C-alpha positions as a Markdown table, in Angstrom:
| # | Residue | x | y | z |
|---|---|---|---|---|
| 1 | Unk | 0.0 | 0.0 | 0.0 |
| 2 | Unk | 1.2 | 3.5 | -0.9 |
| 3 | Unk | 0.9 | 5.9 | 2.1 |
| 4 | Unk | 0.1 | 9.3 | 0.4 |
| 5 | Unk | 2.4 | 11.8 | 2.2 |
| 6 | Unk | 0.6 | 15.1 | 2.1 |
| 7 | Unk | 3.4 | 16.9 | 3.8 |
| 8 | Unk | 5.9 | 15.8 | 1.2 |
| 9 | Unk | 3.5 | 16.6 | -1.7 |
| 10 | Unk | 2.8 | 20.1 | -0.2 |
| 11 | Unk | 6.5 | 20.8 | 0.2 |
| 12 | Unk | 7.1 | 19.9 | -3.5 |
| 13 | Unk | 4.2 | 22.1 | -4.6 |
| 14 | Unk | 5.5 | 25.0 | -2.5 |
| 15 | Unk | 8.9 | 24.6 | -4.1 |
| 16 | Unk | 7.4 | 24.9 | -7.5 |
| 17 | Unk | 5.3 | 27.9 | -6.5 |
| 18 | Unk | 8.4 | 29.6 | -5.0 |
| 19 | Unk | 10.1 | 29.3 | -8.4 |
| 20 | Unk | 7.0 | 30.6 | -10.1 |
| 21 | Unk | 6.7 | 33.6 | -7.8 |
| 22 | Unk | 10.4 | 34.4 | -8.5 |
| 23 | Unk | 9.8 | 34.4 | -12.3 |
| 24 | Unk | 6.6 | 36.5 | -11.9 |
| 25 | Unk | 8.6 | 39.0 | -9.9 |
| 26 | Unk | 11.2 | 39.2 | -12.7 |
| 27 | Unk | 8.5 | 39.5 | -15.4 |
| 28 | Unk | 6.1 | 42.0 | -13.7 |
| 29 | Unk | 8.3 | 43.6 | -11.0 |
| 30 | Unk | 5.8 | 42.7 | -8.4 |
| 31 | Unk | 4.6 | 39.6 | -6.5 |
| 32 | Unk | 1.1 | 38.2 | -5.8 |
| 33 | Unk | -0.5 | 39.4 | -2.5 |
| 34 | Unk | -2.8 | 37.4 | -0.2 |
| 35 | Unk | -4.9 | 39.2 | 2.4 |
| 36 | Unk | -6.7 | 37.1 | 5.1 |
| 37 | Unk | -9.4 | 38.6 | 7.3 |
| 38 | Unk | -9.7 | 36.9 | 10.7 |
| 39 | Unk | -12.6 | 37.7 | 13.0 |
| 40 | Unk | -12.6 | 36.7 | 16.6 |
| 41 | Unk | -10.2 | 34.5 | 18.6 |
| 42 | Unk | -11.1 | 30.9 | 17.8 |
| 43 | Unk | -7.9 | 28.9 | 18.4 |
| 44 | Unk | -8.2 | 26.6 | 15.3 |
| 45 | Unk | -8.8 | 29.7 | 13.1 |
| 46 | Unk | -5.8 | 31.5 | 14.6 |
| 47 | Unk | -3.5 | 28.5 | 14.1 |
| 48 | Unk | -4.7 | 28.0 | 10.6 |
| 49 | Unk | -4.2 | 31.7 | 9.6 |
| 50 | Unk | -0.8 | 31.6 | 11.2 |
| 51 | Unk | 0.2 | 28.6 | 9.0 |
| 52 | Unk | -1.2 | 30.4 | 5.9 |
| 53 | Unk | 0.8 | 33.5 | 6.6 |
| 54 | Unk | 4.0 | 31.4 | 7.2 |
| 55 | Unk | 3.5 | 29.4 | 4.0 |
| 56 | Unk | 2.8 | 32.5 | 2.0 |
| 57 | Unk | 6.0 | 34.2 | 3.2 |
| 58 | Unk | 8.0 | 31.0 | 2.4 |
| 59 | Unk | 7.1 | 31.1 | -1.3 |
| 60 | Unk | 7.6 | 34.8 | -1.6 |
| 61 | Unk | 4.0 | 36.1 | -1.6 |
| 62 | Unk | 3.1 | 39.4 | -0.1 |
| 63 | Unk | 1.0 | 38.4 | 2.9 |
| 64 | Unk | -1.3 | 40.4 | 5.2 |
| 65 | Unk | -3.7 | 39.4 | 8.0 |
| 66 | Unk | -6.4 | 41.9 | 9.1 |
| 67 | Unk | -7.8 | 41.0 | 12.5 |
| 68 | Unk | -11.2 | 42.1 | 13.9 |
| 69 | Unk | -12.8 | 41.3 | 17.3 |
| 70 | Unk | -15.9 | 39.1 | 17.5 |
| 71 | Unk | -18.0 | 42.2 | 18.0 |
| 72 | Unk | -17.1 | 43.8 | 14.7 |
| 73 | Unk | -20.1 | 45.1 | 12.7 |
| 74 | Unk | -20.9 | 43.3 | 9.4 |
| 75 | Unk | -20.7 | 46.6 | 7.5 |
| 76 | Unk | -17.1 | 47.2 | 8.6 |
| 77 | Unk | -16.1 | 43.8 | 7.2 |
| 78 | Unk | -18.0 | 44.3 | 3.9 |
| 79 | Unk | -16.5 | 47.8 | 3.5 |
| 80 | Unk | -13.0 | 46.4 | 4.0 |
| 81 | Unk | -13.6 | 43.7 | 1.4 |
| 82 | Unk | -14.7 | 46.3 | -1.1 |
| 83 | Unk | -11.6 | 48.3 | -0.4 |
| 84 | Unk | -9.4 | 45.2 | -1.0 |
| 85 | Unk | -11.3 | 44.4 | -4.2 |
| 86 | Unk | -10.0 | 47.8 | -5.5 |
| 87 | Unk | -6.5 | 47.3 | -4.2 |
| 88 | Unk | -4.2 | 46.3 | -7.1 |
| 89 | Unk | -1.5 | 44.9 | -4.7 |
| 90 | Unk | -4.0 | 42.3 | -3.4 |
| 91 | Unk | -4.4 | 39.2 | -5.7 |
| 92 | Unk | -6.4 | 37.1 | -3.3 |
| 93 | Unk | -8.8 | 37.7 | -0.5 |
| 94 | Unk | -9.8 | 35.1 | 2.1 |
| 95 | Unk | -12.2 | 35.6 | 5.0 |
| 96 | Unk | -11.5 | 32.9 | 7.6 |
| 97 | Unk | -14.6 | 30.8 | 8.5 |
| 98 | Unk | -16.5 | 30.3 | 10.7 |
| 99 | Unk | -17.9 | 33.8 | 11.3 |
| 100 | Unk | -19.7 | 35.2 | 14.3 |
| 101 | Unk | -23.5 | 34.6 | 14.2 |
| 102 | Unk | -24.3 | 38.2 | 13.4 |
| 103 | Unk | -22.3 | 38.3 | 10.2 |
| 104 | Unk | -23.9 | 36.8 | 7.1 |
| 105 | Unk | -21.5 | 34.3 | 5.6 |
| 106 | Unk | -23.2 | 34.3 | 2.2 |
| 107 | Unk | -23.1 | 38.1 | 2.0 |
| 108 | Unk | -19.4 | 38.1 | 2.9 |
| 109 | Unk | -18.6 | 35.5 | 0.2 |
| 110 | Unk | -20.6 | 37.4 | -2.5 |
| 111 | Unk | -18.9 | 40.7 | -1.7 |
| 112 | Unk | -15.4 | 39.3 | -2.6 |
| 113 | Unk | -14.5 | 40.0 | -6.2 |
| 114 | Unk | -14.7 | 36.6 | -7.9 |
| 115 | Unk | -11.4 | 37.2 | -9.6 |
| 116 | Unk | -9.8 | 37.5 | -6.1 |
| 117 | Unk | -11.8 | 34.7 | -4.4 |
| 118 | Unk | -9.0 | 32.3 | -3.5 |
| 119 | Unk | -11.3 | 30.0 | -1.6 |
| 120 | Unk | -13.4 | 29.4 | -4.7 |
| 121 | Unk | -16.7 | 29.9 | -2.8 |
| 122 | Unk | -18.2 | 32.8 | -4.8 |
| 123 | Unk | -21.3 | 31.6 | -6.7 |
| 124 | Unk | -19.6 | 32.8 | -10.0 |
| 125 | Unk | -16.6 | 30.5 | -9.3 |
| 126 | Unk | -18.9 | 27.6 | -8.3 |
| 127 | Unk | -20.8 | 28.1 | -11.6 |
| 128 | Unk | -17.7 | 28.3 | -13.7 |
| 129 | Unk | -16.3 | 25.2 | -12.1 |
| 130 | Unk | -19.5 | 23.2 | -12.8 |
| 131 | Unk | -19.6 | 24.5 | -16.4 |
| 132 | Unk | -16.0 | 23.5 | -17.0 |
| 133 | Unk | -14.7 | 27.1 | -17.3 |
| 134 | Unk | -11.7 | 28.6 | -15.7 |
| 135 | Unk | -12.3 | 29.3 | -12.0 |
| 136 | Unk | -10.8 | 29.3 | -8.6 |
| 137 | Unk | -11.3 | 25.8 | -7.1 |
| 138 | Unk | -11.8 | 25.3 | -3.3 |
| 139 | Unk | -8.4 | 24.5 | -1.8 |
| 140 | Unk | -9.3 | 21.1 | -0.1 |
| 141 | Unk | -10.7 | 19.4 | -3.1 |
| 142 | Unk | -8.0 | 20.8 | -5.3 |
| 143 | Unk | -5.5 | 19.3 | -2.9 |
| 144 | Unk | -7.3 | 15.9 | -3.0 |
| 145 | Unk | -7.3 | 16.0 | -6.8 |
| 146 | Unk | -3.6 | 16.7 | -7.0 |
| 147 | Unk | -2.8 | 13.8 | -4.6 |
| 148 | Unk | -5.0 | 11.4 | -6.7 |
| 149 | Unk | -3.2 | 12.5 | -9.9 |
| 150 | Unk | 0.2 | 11.7 | -8.3 |
| 151 | Unk | -0.9 | 8.1 | -7.8 |
| 152 | Unk | -2.9 | 7.7 | -11.0 |
| 153 | Unk | -2.2 | 10.3 | -13.7 |
| 154 | Unk | -4.8 | 8.9 | -16.1 |
| 155 | Unk | -8.3 | 8.9 | -14.5 |
| 156 | Unk | -10.2 | 8.2 | -17.8 |
| 157 | Unk | -13.2 | 6.0 | -17.1 |
| 158 | Unk | -12.4 | 5.4 | -13.4 |
| 159 | Unk | -15.4 | 5.1 | -11.0 |
| 160 | Unk | -15.2 | 7.6 | -8.2 |
| 161 | Unk | -17.4 | 7.6 | -5.1 |
| 162 | Unk | -17.5 | 10.8 | -3.1 |
| 163 | Unk | -18.8 | 10.3 | 0.5 |
| 164 | Unk | -20.2 | 13.8 | 1.5 |
| 165 | Unk | -22.0 | 16.4 | -0.5 |
| 166 | Unk | -20.8 | 19.7 | 1.0 |
| 167 | Unk | -20.2 | 22.8 | -1.0 |
| 168 | Unk | -16.7 | 22.9 | 0.6 |
| 169 | Unk | -15.5 | 19.5 | -0.7 |
| 170 | Unk | -18.0 | 17.0 | -2.1 |
| 171 | Unk | -19.6 | 19.0 | -4.9 |
| 172 | Unk | -16.4 | 20.7 | -6.2 |
| 173 | Unk | -14.5 | 17.3 | -6.0 |
| 174 | Unk | -17.2 | 15.9 | -8.2 |
| 175 | Unk | -16.7 | 18.6 | -10.8 |
| 176 | Unk | -12.9 | 18.1 | -10.8 |
| 177 | Unk | -13.2 | 14.3 | -11.3 |
| 178 | Unk | -15.9 | 14.7 | -14.0 |
| 179 | Unk | -13.5 | 16.9 | -15.9 |
| 180 | Unk | -11.0 | 13.9 | -15.8 |
| 181 | Unk | -13.7 | 11.7 | -17.4 |
| 182 | Unk | -14.4 | 9.7 | -14.2 |
| 183 | Unk | -17.9 | 8.3 | -13.6 |
| 184 | Unk | -18.8 | 10.0 | -10.3 |
| 185 | Unk | -21.3 | 9.0 | -7.7 |
| 186 | Unk | -22.0 | 11.4 | -4.8 |
| 187 | Unk | -23.1 | 9.7 | -1.6 |
| 188 | Unk | -23.7 | 10.9 | 1.9 |
| 189 | Unk | -24.8 | 9.9 | 5.4 |
| 190 | Unk | -28.4 | 9.2 | 4.1 |
| 191 | Unk | -27.4 | 7.0 | 1.2 |
| 192 | Unk | -28.9 | 3.5 | 1.2 |
| 193 | Unk | -26.3 | 0.7 | 0.8 |
| 194 | Unk | -23.3 | 3.1 | 1.2 |
| 195 | Unk | -21.0 | 0.1 | 1.6 |
| 196 | Unk | -22.2 | -1.3 | -1.8 |
| 197 | Unk | -21.5 | 2.0 | -3.5 |
| 198 | Unk | -18.0 | 2.2 | -2.0 |
| 199 | Unk | -17.2 | -1.4 | -3.1 |
| 200 | Unk | -17.8 | -0.3 | -6.7 |
| 201 | Unk | -15.2 | 2.5 | -6.6 |
| 202 | Unk | -11.7 | 2.8 | -8.0 |
| 203 | Unk | -11.4 | 6.1 | -6.0 |
| 204 | Unk | -13.1 | 7.0 | -2.7 |
| 205 | Unk | -13.0 | 10.5 | -1.3 |
| 206 | Unk | -14.4 | 10.5 | 2.2 |
| 207 | Unk | -15.5 | 13.9 | 3.6 |
| 208 | Unk | -18.6 | 13.2 | 5.6 |
| 209 | Unk | -17.5 | 14.0 | 9.2 |
| 210 | Unk | -18.3 | 10.5 | 10.7 |
| 211 | Unk | -15.2 | 9.0 | 12.5 |
| 212 | Unk | -13.9 | 5.8 | 10.8 |
| 213 | Unk | -17.1 | 5.3 | 8.8 |
| 214 | Unk | -15.3 | 3.6 | 5.9 |
| 215 | Unk | -14.3 | 0.1 | 7.0 |
| 216 | Unk | -11.9 | -2.4 | 5.4 |
| 217 | Unk | -14.7 | -4.5 | 4.0 |
| 218 | Unk | -16.2 | -1.4 | 2.2 |
| 219 | Unk | -13.1 | -1.1 | 0.0 |
| 220 | Unk | -12.0 | -3.4 | -2.8 |
| 221 | Unk | -8.3 | -4.1 | -3.5 |
| 222 | Unk | -6.5 | -1.5 | -5.5 |
| 223 | Unk | -8.7 | 1.4 | -4.6 |
| 224 | Unk | -7.3 | 4.9 | -4.0 |
| 225 | Unk | -8.7 | 6.3 | -0.8 |
| 226 | Unk | -8.6 | 10.0 | 0.2 |
| 227 | Unk | -9.6 | 10.8 | 3.7 |
| 228 | Unk | -10.7 | 14.4 | 4.2 |
| 229 | Unk | -12.2 | 13.9 | 7.7 |
| 230 | Unk | -10.8 | 15.3 | 10.9 |
| 231 | Unk | -12.6 | 14.0 | 13.9 |
| 232 | Unk | -11.7 | 14.3 | 17.6 |
| 233 | Unk | -12.5 | 11.1 | 19.5 |
| 234 | Unk | -11.2 | 9.6 | 22.8 |
| 235 | Unk | -8.2 | 8.0 | 21.2 |
| 236 | Unk | -7.2 | 11.2 | 19.4 |
| 237 | Unk | -7.6 | 12.6 | 15.9 |
| 238 | Unk | -9.0 | 10.2 | 13.3 |
| 239 | Unk | -10.4 | 10.5 | 9.8 |
| 240 | Unk | -13.6 | 9.3 | 8.2 |
| 241 | Unk | -11.7 | 6.1 | 7.2 |
| 242 | Unk | -10.7 | 3.3 | 9.5 |
| 243 | Unk | -7.0 | 3.5 | 8.7 |
| 244 | Unk | -5.9 | 0.2 | 10.1 |
| 245 | Unk | -8.5 | -1.8 | 8.2 |
| 246 | Unk | -8.5 | 0.1 | 4.9 |
| 247 | Unk | -4.7 | 0.2 | 4.7 |
| 248 | Unk | -4.7 | -3.6 | 4.3 |
| 249 | Unk | -6.7 | -3.4 | 1.0 |
| 250 | Unk | -6.3 | 0.0 | -0.6 |
| 251 | Unk | -3.8 | 0.7 | -3.3 |
| 252 | Unk | -3.1 | 4.1 | -1.7 |
| 253 | Unk | -4.4 | 6.0 | 1.3 |
| 254 | Unk | -4.0 | 9.4 | 3.0 |
| 255 | Unk | -3.2 | 9.4 | 6.7 |
| 256 | Unk | -5.0 | 11.7 | 9.2 |
| 257 | Unk | -3.3 | 14.0 | 10.1 |
| 258 | Unk | -0.6 | 14.6 | 7.5 |
| 259 | Unk | -2.6 | 13.7 | 4.3 |
| 260 | Unk | -5.0 | 16.2 | 2.8 |
| 261 | Unk | -4.4 | 19.0 | 5.4 |
| 262 | Unk | -1.0 | 20.2 | 4.3 |
| 263 | Unk | -2.1 | 20.3 | 0.6 |
| 264 | Unk | -5.0 | 22.7 | 1.5 |
| 265 | Unk | -2.7 | 25.5 | 2.4 |
| 266 | Unk | -0.3 | 24.9 | -0.5 |
| 267 | Unk | -3.4 | 25.0 | -2.9 |
| 268 | Unk | -4.4 | 28.3 | -1.3 |
| 269 | Unk | -1.0 | 29.7 | -2.4 |
| 270 | Unk | -1.5 | 28.2 | -5.9 |
| 271 | Unk | -4.9 | 29.9 | -6.2 |
| 272 | Unk | -3.4 | 33.2 | -5.1 |
| 273 | Unk | -0.7 | 33.0 | -7.8 |
| 274 | Unk | -3.3 | 31.9 | -10.4 |
| 275 | Unk | -5.5 | 34.9 | -9.6 |
| 276 | Unk | -2.5 | 37.2 | -10.0 |
| 277 | Unk | -1.6 | 35.7 | -13.4 |
| 278 | Unk | -5.2 | 36.1 | -14.6 |
| 279 | Unk | -5.2 | 39.7 | -13.5 |
| 280 | Unk | -2.0 | 40.5 | -15.5 |
| 281 | Unk | -3.5 | 39.2 | -18.7 |
């Protein structure tokens, strides 16, 4: 079984991006800029934003974090986003989720200029992705996709089963694999005979938020299994896949942690650079 090392893949991608930023600087005499808006003091969000900033600096991006207290008014945040939309030094804007209850997530997402939406959540990017046009792709599914392609470059005709139908991962993952000529089935926690669906798959992407849902006897030999889940249980952090069981049958499997997670931030940097390149044309 191939253990898919997300840390190594992310480091390789960052190295490529670092070279790309350097050549963009030579060509345009400026570098892509990423601005993150962080509201409140949730520890996971703070850690995540710190990692984003560190990674952005490593590859040579201009990086800025704007912090607001939990009590910030929605209008203040929306006005700041409008200001960043007009700022030519900002290539990508990201508002760290979750947001306080009094701030409308949908309004925030729709205020970001789609050409600077590095999270790929703006309805225009969602529509472009599903229509097969150029768009920003949400970072986690993009990371999953790149990991799958490392194991199997030709996905023509493969049967993929996505477990989980979220806007964040399941739906965009489906579009990426359809583009590669996979036959894709979206399943979720209410699917009848979920085990039977998984047994049909050449590729399983599990992102449903149920600890160790995918068992060894749900997976046929030779399947590529990507585990997006992060669940805290008594024994520690586990994914949506029972690692010990599935590792005995899968062709390749991502660990949790250390699989998809590191790729998410690397893909955010990639999206920022892609937004910059599109803005220069």
